[in-house]
C-alpha positions in Angstrom: -19.3 -5.1 9.1 -16.8 -2.0 9.5 -14.4 -0.7 6.5 -11.7 -2.5 8.0 -13.2 -5.6 9.2 -14.5 -6.3 5.9 -10.7 -5.1 4.0 -9.1 -7.3 6.4 -12.0 -10.4 5.9 -10.9 -10.4 2.2 -7.6 -9.8 2.6 -7.6 -13.0 4.8 -9.8 -15.0 1.7 -7.5 -13.3 -0.5 -9.7 -12.1 -3.1 -7.9 -9.7 -5.6 -7.9 -6.5 -4.9 -9.7 -5.5 -8.3 -12.9 -7.7 -6.4 -12.6 -5.7 -3.6 -14.9 -3.1 -4.1 -17.5 -5.8 -5.6 -16.7 -7.9 -2.4 -17.2 -5.3 0.0 -19.5 -2.6 -2.2 -16.9 0.4 -0.4 -15.6 3.0 -2.7 -12.2 2.6 -4.1 -10.8 5.9 -1.8 -12.0 3.8 2.0 -10.5 1.0 0.7 -7.2 2.7 -0.2 -7.6 4.3 3.3 -8.1 0.7 4.8 -5.1 -1.0 3.6 -3.5 2.5 4.7 -3.8 2.1 8.0 -3.4 -1.5 8.5 0.1 -0.7 6.9 0.3 1.9 9.5 -0.9 -0.3 12.2 1.2 -2.8 11.2 -1.6 -5.5 10.7 -0.7 -5.5 6.8 3.5 -5.6 5.2 3.6 -5.3 1.2 6.0 -7.5 -0.2 7.3 -6.8 -4.0 6.3 -10.0 -6.3 9.6 -9.6 -8.3 12.5 -9.2 -5.4 12.9 -5.6 -5.8 14.3 -4.2 -3.0 12.3 -2.9 0.2 13.2 0.7 -0.6 12.6 0.9 -3.8 14.0 1.8 -7.5 16.0 4.6 -6.2 17.8 1.6 -3.7 18.3 -0.8 -6.5 21.4 -1.2 -8.4 19.3 -2.1 -10.9 17.2 0.3 -11.4 19.0 2.2 -14.7 18.2 -1.4 -16.2 15.4 -2.9 -15.2 12.5 -4.1 -17.3 9.6 -3.1 -13.7 9.9 0.4 -14.2 7.0 1.4 -13.4 3.7 -0.1 -10.9 5.4 -3.7 -9.1 3.3 -5.6 -8.2 3.0 -6.2 -4.0 2.0 -9.2 -1.9 -0.2 -8.4 0.9 -0.1 -9.5 4.0 -1.8 -9.6 6.8 0.4 -10.0 9.9 -1.0 -12.7 12.9 -0.3 -11.7 16.7 
């Protein structure tokens, strides 16, 4: 199975990202490259879980008072076409 196929399969299964290396045998660099490729090609979408604006904190009216400073949890979803 190719790295992209392995990552797609784990996404389909709903595997938490922290478990991808163990389940696929891929390094974090290869996993990140695969996820970046899937996002770039439009096969994968990312959505903030906390209702954050798509443009990030810079476009948010609550940026100064927000408790979500730092990394924001994302929902990863394969686009079925």
